[in-house]
C-alpha positions as CSV (number, residue, x, y, z in Angstrom):
1,M,120.0,256.7,132.9
2,I,120.0,253.2,134.2
3,S,116.9,252.0,136.1
4,W,118.7,250.4,138.9
5,S,116.8,247.9,141.2
6,S,119.8,246.7,143.2
7,G,119.7,243.4,141.5
8,K,121.4,241.5,139.0
9,D,119.4,242.1,136.2
10,S,120.2,245.7,136.2
11,A,123.8,245.1,137.5
12,F,124.4,243.1,134.5
13,S,122.3,245.2,131.8
14,L,125.1,248.1,133.3
15,H,127.9,245.4,132.4
16,E,126.8,245.1,129.1
17,V,126.1,248.2,128.1
18,R,129.1,249.6,129.0
19,R,130.9,246.8,127.5
20,A,129.0,247.8,124.4
21,G,130.6,251.2,124.6
22,E,127.5,252.7,122.5
23,I,125.8,255.0,125.7
24,D,127.3,256.5,128.4
25,V,125.4,256.0,131.7
26,V,125.7,258.9,133.8
27,G,123.3,257.8,136.7
28,A,120.9,255.7,138.1
29,L,117.3,255.5,139.1
30,T,115.7,253.7,141.8
31,T,112.4,253.7,144.3
32,V,113.2,253.5,147.6
33,T,109.9,252.9,150.2
34,E,109.9,255.5,151.8
35,N,108.1,254.2,155.6
36,F,111.2,251.9,155.5
37,G,114.7,253.3,154.1
38,R,114.7,249.9,151.6
39,V,115.1,249.5,147.8
40,S,111.2,249.0,146.7
41,I,110.3,245.2,145.9
42,H,114.1,244.2,146.8
43,G,114.0,245.4,150.6
44,V,117.9,246.2,150.0
45,R,118.9,248.5,152.6
46,E,119.2,252.8,151.5
47,E,122.7,252.4,152.5
48,I,123.8,249.3,150.3
49,L,122.0,250.6,147.4
50,R,124.2,254.0,147.9
51,A,127.4,252.2,148.1
52,Q,126.5,250.0,145.1
53,L,126.2,253.0,142.9
54,D,129.4,254.8,144.5
55,A,131.4,251.3,143.5
56,A,129.6,251.9,139.9
57,G,130.7,255.2,140.0
58,L,126.6,256.2,139.2
59,P,125.0,258.8,140.8
60,A,121.8,258.4,142.6
61,T,118.6,259.7,141.9
62,V,116.6,258.3,144.2
63,V,112.3,258.6,144.2
64,P,110.7,258.2,147.8
65,I,107.9,256.1,147.5
66,P,105.0,254.9,150.2
67,Y,104.0,252.0,151.3
68,S,101.3,250.1,149.5
69,C,101.9,252.7,146.7
70,P,98.8,253.8,144.2
71,N,100.0,253.5,141.1
72,E,98.6,257.4,140.4
73,V,101.4,258.4,143.2
74,Y,104.5,256.0,141.8
75,E,103.4,257.5,138.0
76,A,103.4,261.1,139.1
77,R,106.9,260.7,141.5
78,M,108.3,258.9,138.5
79,G,107.1,261.4,135.9
80,E,108.9,264.2,137.7
81,A,111.7,262.3,137.7
82,I,112.1,261.7,134.5
83,A,111.1,265.1,133.5
84,Q,114.4,266.0,135.5
85,A,116.1,263.7,133.8
86,K,115.4,265.1,130.6
87,A,116.5,268.3,131.5
88,Q,119.7,267.5,132.5
89,G,120.3,265.8,129.3
90,I,119.5,262.3,129.5
91,T,118.6,260.4,126.7
92,H,117.9,256.7,127.3
93,M,116.7,255.0,130.2
94,I,118.7,251.5,130.7
95,F,116.0,248.4,132.2
96,G,117.0,245.4,132.9
97,D,113.8,243.3,131.9
98,L,114.0,239.9,130.2
99,F,110.7,238.9,129.1
100,L,107.4,239.7,130.3
101,E,106.1,241.8,127.6
102,D,104.0,243.3,129.7
103,I,106.2,244.9,131.9
104,R,108.4,246.5,128.6
105,K,105.1,247.7,126.7
106,Y,104.2,249.7,130.5
107,R,107.7,250.7,130.3
108,E,107.6,251.7,126.6
109,E,104.1,253.4,127.1
110,T,105.5,255.8,130.4
111,L,108.3,256.9,128.2
112,R,106.3,257.9,125.0
113,G,106.5,261.1,124.5
114,T,108.7,262.5,127.2
115,G,112.2,262.2,124.9
116,V,114.0,259.5,126.5
117,T,114.5,256.0,125.0
118,P,113.8,253.2,127.3
119,V,116.4,250.4,125.9
120,F,116.5,246.5,127.3
121,P,120.4,245.0,127.2
122,L,118.8,241.5,128.2
123,W,116.1,241.2,126.5
124,L,114.9,237.8,125.1
125,R,118.1,236.3,126.3
126,P,117.5,232.6,127.1
127,T,117.5,233.0,131.4
128,P,118.9,229.0,131.6
129,Q,122.1,230.4,130.0
130,L,122.3,234.2,131.1
131,A,122.4,233.2,134.9
132,R,125.0,231.3,134.2
133,D,126.8,233.9,132.0
134,M,126.3,236.5,135.2
135,I,127.7,234.0,137.4
136,A,130.6,233.1,135.3
137,N,131.3,237.0,134.6
138,G,132.1,237.3,138.5
139,L,128.6,238.9,139.7
140,E,128.7,238.2,143.3
141,T,125.4,238.3,144.6
142,Y,122.6,237.5,147.4
143,I,119.0,236.5,147.2
144,A,117.2,239.6,148.8
145,T,113.4,238.5,148.7
146,V,111.9,235.4,148.2
147,D,107.6,235.0,147.4
148,L,106.5,231.9,149.4
149,K,103.9,231.3,147.2
150,K,106.7,230.1,144.9
151,M,109.9,229.5,146.8
152,P,110.7,228.3,150.4
153,A,111.2,230.7,152.6
154,A,115.4,229.0,153.3
155,F,116.3,230.9,150.1
156,A,116.3,234.1,151.3
157,G,120.0,235.1,152.1
158,R,121.4,232.6,149.9
159,C,123.9,233.2,147.5
160,F,123.8,233.5,143.8
161,D,126.3,231.0,142.1
162,Q,125.3,227.4,140.3
163,R,125.0,225.5,143.5
164,L,121.3,227.5,143.3
165,L,120.5,227.2,140.1
166,D,120.7,223.3,140.3
167,E,118.8,223.3,143.5
168,L,115.7,225.8,142.5
169,P,112.5,224.1,142.0
170,A,111.7,223.2,138.5
171,S,109.1,225.7,138.4
172,V,111.1,228.7,138.8
173,D,112.7,231.0,136.2
174,P,116.6,230.6,137.0
175,C,116.5,234.5,136.8
176,G,113.4,235.0,138.5
177,E,111.8,236.8,136.1
178,N,108.3,236.0,137.2
179,G,108.7,237.4,140.3
180,E,110.0,234.2,141.9
181,F,113.2,236.4,143.8
182,H,114.7,238.9,144.0
183,T,118.1,240.1,144.1
184,C,121.2,242.3,145.7
185,V,124.3,242.7,144.3
186,V,127.5,242.9,146.1
187,G,130.2,242.4,143.4
188,G,131.3,242.1,139.6
189,P,132.5,243.7,137.1
190,M,130.5,247.2,137.3
191,F,131.8,247.8,140.2
192,S,135.1,249.3,141.4
193,K,134.9,247.3,144.7
194,S,133.1,244.6,146.4
195,L,130.7,245.3,149.3
196,P,131.6,244.0,152.9
197,V,127.4,242.8,152.9
198,V,126.8,240.1,155.0
199,P,123.1,238.1,155.6
200,G,121.6,238.8,158.2
201,E,117.9,238.2,160.0
202,R,115.2,236.1,157.7
203,V,111.8,237.9,158.2
204,Q,109.0,237.0,156.8
205,R,105.7,239.3,155.8
206,D,102.9,239.8,153.2
207,G,103.8,236.8,151.6
208,Y,107.6,237.3,151.4
209,A,110.5,236.2,153.0
210,Y,113.1,238.6,153.2
211,C,117.0,238.9,154.6
212,D,118.1,241.3,155.9
213,L,121.1,241.9,154.1
214,L,123.8,243.6,156.4
215,L,127.0,246.3,155.4
216,T,129.2,245.3,157.9
217,A,132.2,248.6,157.0
218,P,130.3,251.5,155.1
219,A,133.2,252.8,154.3
220,A,135.4,249.6,153.3
221,G,135.1,247.0,150.6
222,R,137.3,244.6,148.5
223,A,139.4,246.7,145.7
224,R,139.1,245.0,142.7
225,A,142.3,243.4,141.0
226,D,141.1,244.9,137.2
């Protein structure tokens, strides 16, 4: 099972794991803020999340959490989801983390004793090259959320492409691994089709700028030629 954030790192992790062929990915796990019906942190609408996973051919396991979720509530609900996954035969959980040691340690400690092994397919890949590799491999991605302490609001809603990489502030990691921005993938080699998503209204809340990405035709999408 893959920990699916709706963004580029989890999407590219799925691509890399499938390409390696050593693990059979059979599902995706995502936390959704139940107050808003959006992917936690990223702010992506749940209908886009489900369209992503349909295009990826992965059944969705959605873990609802409240807004401003206390850590004990988060851990309890995630613990239940992991236990259910293990009971269904899941042996590994894939994460898209890149270099934050404390996050990796937290994942490992959380899964210790559950019988589920964490996997980090992108770990310590240099992020300037990784960002270019994602683009070169055909990821179609929007910036969904921007931390206003680190980046201007105008980046929310932009495509994650070479032009964006060229214009990022020097202090910003090219993959946003320090929380500078979060993304929403709408196409790429891990999908059977590209999703018809367009940028909508940009709003600011709690120190972040969010672009409200909109699925324009839920049942449609451009079929991939390959």
